C-alpha positions in Angstrom: 13.5 -12.4 28.6 12.3 -9.1 27.3 14.5 -6.1 26.7 13.5 -2.6 25.6 15.6 0.3 24.3 14.1 3.8 24.2 16.0 5.4 21.3 14.1 8.4 20.1 11.2 7.1 22.1 10.8 4.3 19.7 10.9 0.7 21.0 13.4 -2.0 20.2 12.1 -5.3 21.6 14.2 -8.4 22.0 12.8 -11.8 22.9 15.4 -14.4 24.0 14.3 -17.9 24.7 16.2 -20.6 26.6 15.8 -22.9 23.5 14.3 -22.6 20.1 10.7 -23.7 19.5 9.1 -22.0 22.5 6.1 -19.7 22.5 5.7 -16.2 24.0 3.0 -13.6 24.5 3.0 -9.9 25.4 0.4 -7.2 25.9 1.0 -3.4 26.1 -2.0 -1.4 27.4 -1.8 2.2 26.4 -0.8 4.3 23.3 2.0 4.7 20.9 1.4 8.1 19.3 3.0 10.4 16.8 1.3 13.8 17.1 2.1 16.6 14.8 1.5 18.0 11.3 0.8 16.9 8.7 0.4 13.4 10.2 -1.0 12.1 13.5 -0.7 8.3 14.1 -1.8 6.3 17.1 -2.0 2.7 18.0 -3.8 1.4 21.2 -3.5 -1.7 23.3 -1.0 -3.7 21.2 -0.5 -7.4 21.8 1.9 -9.9 20.2 2.1 -13.7 20.2 5.1 -15.6 18.9 4.9 -19.3 18.1 7.8 -21.6 17.6 10.4 -19.0 18.4 13.9 -18.7 17.1 16.4 -18.4 19.9 16.5 -14.6 19.6 13.8 -12.4 18.0 14.2 -8.7 17.6 11.5 -6.2 16.7 12.8 -2.8 15.8 10.8 0.3 14.9 12.7 3.3 13.6 12.5 6.3 11.3 13.4 6.0 7.6 14.3 8.4 4.9 10.7 8.9 3.8 9.6 10.5 7.1 7.7 7.4 8.2 8.6 4.5 10.7 9.7 1.2 9.4 9.4 -2.1 11.4 12.0 -4.8 11.1 11.6 -8.4 12.4 14.6 -10.6 12.8 14.8 -14.2 14.1 18.1 -15.9 14.9 19.5 -18.4 14.2 16.4 -20.1 13.1 13.2 -18.6 11.6 10.3 -18.1 13.9 7.2 -20.1 13.0 4.7 -17.2 13.3 4.4 -13.7 14.8 0.9 -12.3 15.3 0.4 -8.7 16.4 -2.7 -6.6 16.8 -4.3 -3.4 18.2 -6.4 -0.5 17.2 -5.1 2.1 14.7 -6.0 5.7 14.1 -4.6 7.9 11.3 -5.3 11.6 10.7 -3.5 13.6 8.0 -4.0 17.3 8.7 -2.7 18.3 5.3 -3.1 16.9 1.8 -0.2 15.1 0.2 0.4 16.5 -3.3 0.7 14.4 -6.4 3.0 16.4 -8.7 2.0 16.8 -12.4 3.9 14.5 -14.8 3.6 13.4 -18.4 4.7 10.3 -20.3 5.0 9.7 -24.0 3.2 6.7 -25.2 5.3 5.0 -27.9 3.7 3.6 -31.0 4.6 0.1 -32.1 6.9 1.4 -34.8 8.7 3.6 -32.4 7.1 7.0 -33.3 5.8 9.1 -30.4 2.0 9.2 -30.9 0.3 10.0 -27.7 1.2 11.7 -24.4 -0.3 10.9 -21.0 -0.7 13.9 -18.6 -1.5 13.5 -14.9 -2.4 16.9 -13.5 -1.7 18.1 -10.0 -3.8 16.2 -7.4 -3.7 15.2 -3.8 -4.4 12.3 -1.4 -5.4 12.9 2.2 -6.8 10.7 5.0 -8.6 13.2 7.4 -9.7 10.3 9.6 -9.1 6.5 9.4 -10.0 4.4 12.4 -9.5 0.6 12.4 -10.9 -1.0 15.6 -8.6 -3.9 15.6 -6.0 -4.6 12.9 -4.1 -7.9 12.9 -0.8 -8.6 11.2 0.6 -12.1 10.9 4.0 -13.2 9.6 4.8 -16.8 9.1 8.3 -18.4 8.7 10.0 -15.0 9.3 13.8 -14.8 9.3 14.4 -11.1 8.5 11.6 -8.9 7.2 10.9 -5.2 7.0 7.6 -3.3 6.7 8.3 0.1 5.2 5.6 2.7 4.9 5.9 5.2 2.0 5.2 8.9 2.1 2.3 9.7 4.3 1.5 6.0 4.9 -0.4 5.9 1.7 1.4 2.7 0.6 3.4 0.1 2.4 6.3 -2.0 1.4 7.1 -5.6 2.6 10.4 -7.3 1.8 12.8 -9.9 3.3 12.9 -13.6 4.2 9.5 -14.8 5.2 6.9 -17.4 4.1 3.7 -15.3 4.3 2.5 -11.9 5.4 -1.1 -11.1 6.0 -3.1 -8.1 7.4 -6.8 -8.2 8.4 -9.0 -5.3 9.4 -12.3 -6.5 10.8 -13.9 -3.1 11.4 -13.0 0.1 9.6 -14.4 3.7 9.4 -12.5 5.8 6.9 -12.9 9.3 5.5 -10.6 10.0 2.5 -10.0 13.0 0.3 -8.5 12.0 -3.1 -8.3 14.2 -6.2 -6.8 13.0 -9.4 -7.2 14.0 -13.1 -5.6 12.9 -16.3 -5.8 13.2 -20.1 -4.3 11.6 -23.2 -3.3 13.9 -26.0 -2.5 13.2 -29.6 1.0 14.5 -30.4 -0.2 17.0 -33.1 -3.4 18.1 -31.4 -2.7 18.9 -27.7 -5.7 21.2 -27.4 -8.1 18.3 -28.2 -7.6 15.5 -25.7 -8.6 12.0 -26.9 -9.3 10.9 -23.3 -10.1 12.8 -20.1 -11.0 11.6 -16.6 -11.4 13.5 -13.3 -11.9 11.9 -10.0 -12.6 13.3 -6.5 -13.5 11.4 -3.4 -15.7 13.4 -0.9 -14.0 13.5 2.5 -17.4 13.8 4.2 -18.3 10.3 3.1 -17.7 7.5 5.7 -16.5 4.2 4.3 -16.5 0.8 6.0 -14.7 -1.3 3.5 -11.1 -1.4 2.2 -9.9 -3.0 -1.1 -6.2 -3.6 -1.1 -4.2 -2.9 -4.3 -1.1 -5.1 -4.5 2.1 -4.5 -6.5 5.4 -6.3 -7.0 8.5 -4.6 -8.4 8.1 -5.8 -11.9 7.5 -3.1 -14.6 3.9 -3.5 -15.8 1.1 -1.5 -17.4 -0.8 -0.1 -14.3 -3.6 1.5 -16.4 -5.2 0.9 -19.8 -7.2 3.5 -21.5 -9.4 3.4 -24.7 -8.8 6.4 -26.9 -9.7 7.2 -30.5 -7.4 8.2 -33.4 -9.2 9.4 -36.5 -12.4 7.9 -35.2 -10.7 4.5 -34.7 -10.8 3.0 -31.2 -7.3 2.1 -30.0 -6.5 0.3 -26.8 -3.4 1.9 -25.2 -1.3 0.7 -22.3 -1.2 4.3 -20.9 1.2 4.0 -17.9 3.9 1.3 -17.6 5.9 1.6 -14.4 7.5 -0.2 -11.4 6.1 -1.1 -9.0 3.6 -2.9 -11.2 0.1 -3.8 -10.1 -0.6 -7.4 -9.5 -4.3 -7.1 -8.6 -6.9 -6.3 -6.0 -7.8 -8.2 -2.8 -11.1 -8.0 -1.0 -12.4 -10.2 1.9 -14.5 -13.2 1.1 -16.2 -12.8 4.5 -18.6 -9.8 4.4 -18.0 -9.4 8.2 -14.4 -8.3 7.5 -13.6 -4.8 6.2 -10.3 -5.6 4.5 -7.6 -8.2 4.0 -4.3 -8.7 2.2 -2.2 -11.8 1.9 1.3 -11.8 0.5 2.5 -13.4 -1.6 -1.0 -13.6 -3.3 -1.9 -17.2 -3.9 -3.0 -16.6 -7.5 -1.0 -13.6 -8.7 2.6 -13.1 -9.8 5.6 -15.2 -9.0 5.0 -17.3 -5.8 8.7 -16.9 -4.9 8.5 -13.1 -4.8 8.9 -11.6 -1.3 9.0 -7.8 -2.2 5.6 -6.1 -2.4 3.9 -2.8 -2.2 0.3 -2.4 -1.1 -2.2 0.3 -0.4 -5.7 0.3 1.2 -6.7 3.8 0.0 -9.5 2.2 -2.1 -12.5 2.6 0.3 -15.8 0.9 0.0 -19.3 1.7 1.1 -22.5 -0.2 1.0 -24.8 0.9 -1.8 -28.1 -1.0 -2.3 -26.8 -3.8 -0.1 -23.6 -4.2 -2.0 -20.1 -3.1 -1.1 -18.8 -0.7 -3.8 -15.2 0.4 -4.3 -13.6 2.8 -6.7 -14.7 2.3 -10.3 -12.2 1.0 -12.9 -11.0 4.4 -14.1 -10.6 5.8 -10.6 -8.9 2.7 -9.3 -6.2 2.7 -12.0 -5.6 6.4 -11.3 -4.8 5.4 -7.7 -2.5 2.7 -9.1 -0.6 5.3 -11.1 -0.3 7.6 -8.0 1.0 4.7 -5.8 3.6 3.6 -8.3 4.7 7.1 -9.3 4.4 9.1 -6.1 3.9 7.0 -3.0 5.8 3.7 -3.4 8.2 3.1 -0.5 10.6 1.4 -2.9 12.3 3.0 -6.0 11.4 1.6 -9.4 13.4 -1.4 -10.6 14.0 -1.1 -14.3 13.1 1.8 -16.7 9.6 3.3 -16.5 7.4 4.4 -19.3 6.6 3.7 -22.9 4.0 0.9 -23.0 3.1 -0.6 -26.4 0.0 0.4 -28.3 
């Protein structure tokens, strides 16, 4: 039996089976759209398949305190074996989302402030992202929430589940990202030891997505090589929570992007709270898919952890060792 509640024009779907262990399918032809500024979001022709149902499964989509819409999946009294959902997805951000300037002292090993990291004002914008078929699968789900962060730049996943995966077979993305940073010596702020500026041209069309995956542990999200008195020094320049676990790209060149949580080879396999972003676009150059280079990618990691994470940090942030 299917029940729908139209609170704030956002669906709450309940599936009740006569007995646990049954399967169910549903298809909704049409659109679910959020039209406005600075964000326009639309999904088309959504389908869902539920395998080995718990006796009652509830899917609830509702607004959160970040101005985005969270999705909560609950299965009672038993977990549901698998939930597969899919449809096409379109996202247009009509205004850039600012990244506010911040700075962080880098602490020397003997506890004396030595260097300062500055991230200048920047922005992230997705003028046009179209995914012609995006598939989300959740296995062994009891109670799980998918929580987008500000502007849908990053997404959070948490709860009781065995595995979460998202696959995007075909993508066309135009992105506008501008970030810049510098590292200064404490007594010579006018002579930076390291500078890097990055800007992604919104006119470029990308057909690949590399997912950046974080858990909530505090880690060094970026490492920069600077020089002090002509001596190279490796510095953990930004240590924060969420902390980057790594990157995920599809093994099949026919797929644009994929993420699987928990990652099979990264972090604690018991962890079930993650943050991910797919704002690392790829395009084919000389027959090879190329994503953001190392310096630009770690700037994106700083931005996600500091500005766009849907979860607050766990533990103190800042002050990596040198």
